[in-house]
C-alpha positions, 0 to 999 in steps of 0.5 A: 217412358222408363229409363231402361227403355230410353237408354237400353237395358245394357246401358241402364245396368251400367248406370246402376252399377256405377251409382252403386259403386259410388255409394259404396266408395262414399260409405268406405270414405265415411267409415275411414274418418273418425270424429271426436265429439265434444262440447265447449266448456267455460274456461272460468269454471276451470280457472283454479284447476288450470292455474294450479297445474300451470304453476307446477309446470312453470315451477319445474320449467317444463315447456307446455301448451294449453289446450282450449278445453272441451269435454270429449265424450265419443269417438265416432265414425260414419258421420253424415253431413256435419251440419245435419249432425250438429243440427240434430244434437242442437235440438236435444232437450235441456242440454244446458241443464245437463251436468257432468261430475268430475271423478276428482282425478287427472290422467297423464296420456303418454307414450311412456306406458310403463309409468302411465298405463293407457287409460284412454285410447288416444294416439300417443306422441313420442315427444309429448304428454297430455294432462286430462281431467277425468269426468263421469259419463252422464248416462241420461244424456248419453242415451239421448245422443246414442238415439241420434247416432242410431237414427243416422247409422253412426258407429260408436268406436269409443265412449270417453269422458275427459277434458284435455288441458295441457300438451307438454314436451317430454324431456330425456329425463322424466323421473322427476316429472313422474314424481311431480305428477304424483305430488301435484294431485295431493293438493289439487283444487276441487275439480268442478262440475261442467255444463255443456257449451257449443258442439265441437267435432275433431275429425281425423282419418283412421290410421291403417 
């Protein structure tokens, strides 16, 4: 016996409508969550650069927090189950041999866009600056990842390629800090190539 014959045509339509509504709500919920996709990297590999920048912050007595380094590659939404997604990425071939090369520059992300023009589309905190290392996207591996995104109907909001190293407190007088950032770049140690470690996902609800 068919379902509509068992419950009646009217009841079958009601159930179908409820199921459809739930699917639509679930789709909206998935699309309202944005996820940064990144990969863990070796702290030892970045130690010289990390210690160098840290020494400047200490010298200028600037309060800061160090950030566990990840190479951030994408901002996505409409992700399926996290475990399903992570398992698909884990299966990508030769991930450990993929290399990301540095641009040889740092970027300051700040709400002070007059002195620090926005390079990455990150939410700026009025009380904090962020120090990032810039990297060049690996187009070969991007293609592998984007094939996975396509197969799962995942939306790419942004392509990005950076490592966030420090979160620093902003003071009332930041003119000297601006000069410090410029001076710091002149003798920064060689920024290293990176190999990819574990997958990292940072989820946030999209701001309206």
